[in-house]
N, C-alpha and C positions, 0 to 999 in steps of 0.2 A: 544500393548500399546506403545505410543510414549515416547521417552526419551527426557528430557529437561535438559538444563544446569542450575544449581542453584549455588547461592553464599550464604554462611552462615558466619556471623560474630558472635562470642560469647565472652562474657566477664566472666572470671573466677575470683573468689574472690582472693584478694591479700594476704590473710593470709596463703596460701598453700606454701609448699616448692617447689623447682624446680622439684623434683621427683614426688610429688603429682600432680603438674600441667601437667607434661608429661603424667601421668597416665590418667588424664581427657581427654587430647587431643587424646591419643591412644584409649580410650574407644569409642569416637565418630567416629573416623576413622574406627574402626572395626565394629561399628554399621552400618555405611554406606555400607561397603563392604558386610556385611551379608545381607543387603537389595538389593544387586546387583548393587550398585552405583559404578562408576569409578571416583576416585579422579583425577582431572586434574591439580589442582594447590593448593598450601597452602602457607600461609604467617604467620610468627610469628611476630606480631606487638609489642610484649613485654608489659611491664608495662606502663600504661598511666594514666593521670589524667582524671577523669570523669567530664562531664559537670556539674553534680549536684550529691550530695551524694545519694548512693543507699545502703540501709541497713546499714547506718552509716559508709559507706566506701567511700573514696574520690578517690581511685585509683583502677584499675583492670587490669588483664592480658588479652590482646586482641589477638584473633586468627581468621584467615580467612581461609575458605575452599571453593574451587570451585569444583563442581562435576557434572557428568552426571548421571541422575537417572530417574526412573519412578516416576510419581507424587505420587504413593502410598507409596514411601519411606519417604516422608516429614513428614507425621503425626506421625509415630513412633519416628522419630528423635526429633521433637519439643516436643512431650510428654515426652521423656526422659530428654530433657533440662529443662522442667518445674519441673520434679520430683527431679532433682539433685540440692541439696542445694549449691554445689560448683559453679554453673553457676548462675551469678546474672542478666544477660541480654543476649538475642540472637535475631538475625534477619535473616530470610531466604527469599531470593528473587529469582524469576525465571528470568534468564538473557535472554533478547531478543538478536537478532543478533547485534544490535548497542552496547549493553552493553558488549557483548563478545568481539567485535572489540575494544572497548575503553579499556577494561581491558588488552587485549593482547598488545595493543599499549603502554599502561602505563608501562607494564612490560618490553617491549623492550626499551623504553626510559630510564627507570631506569637502565637497564643492560648497555646501551651505556654510561650513565653518570658515572657509576662505573668503566668502562673500560678505559675511556679517560684519558690520562695523564694531570696533571695540569701544567700550565705555572707558573714558579717562576719569581720573579721580574728580575732576571738576564737573563731570557730567556731560561734557561735550563729546561728540562722536568723532572718531577718526577711522579711516579705512585701514583694515589689517594688512 
């Protein structure tokens, strides 16, 4: 069976503590590893305002994971998302070559932006 690159973004309810949020993230990372997936990238987007209220909540904790997996690993992952009351929304997409290229380029640009020193008005450089 061929392996594909996938991207999953899920939103965790904002009423959890930091420790509980970490436990939710750990659960899904371990679930993917158990299904033979290889995590290639993850991003903690933190607490953000939702576009519209979901379950009477206006904010949520966003988390992104990119991984290589067999297509058979997606159904158990999404079933577990649906069963978990701590996850209020999720979206999994298969990344084509253009999506992978764009995501890697975005990360490179973000890393470059963080590493470049800022120019101050006097012309001296400071680290960002």
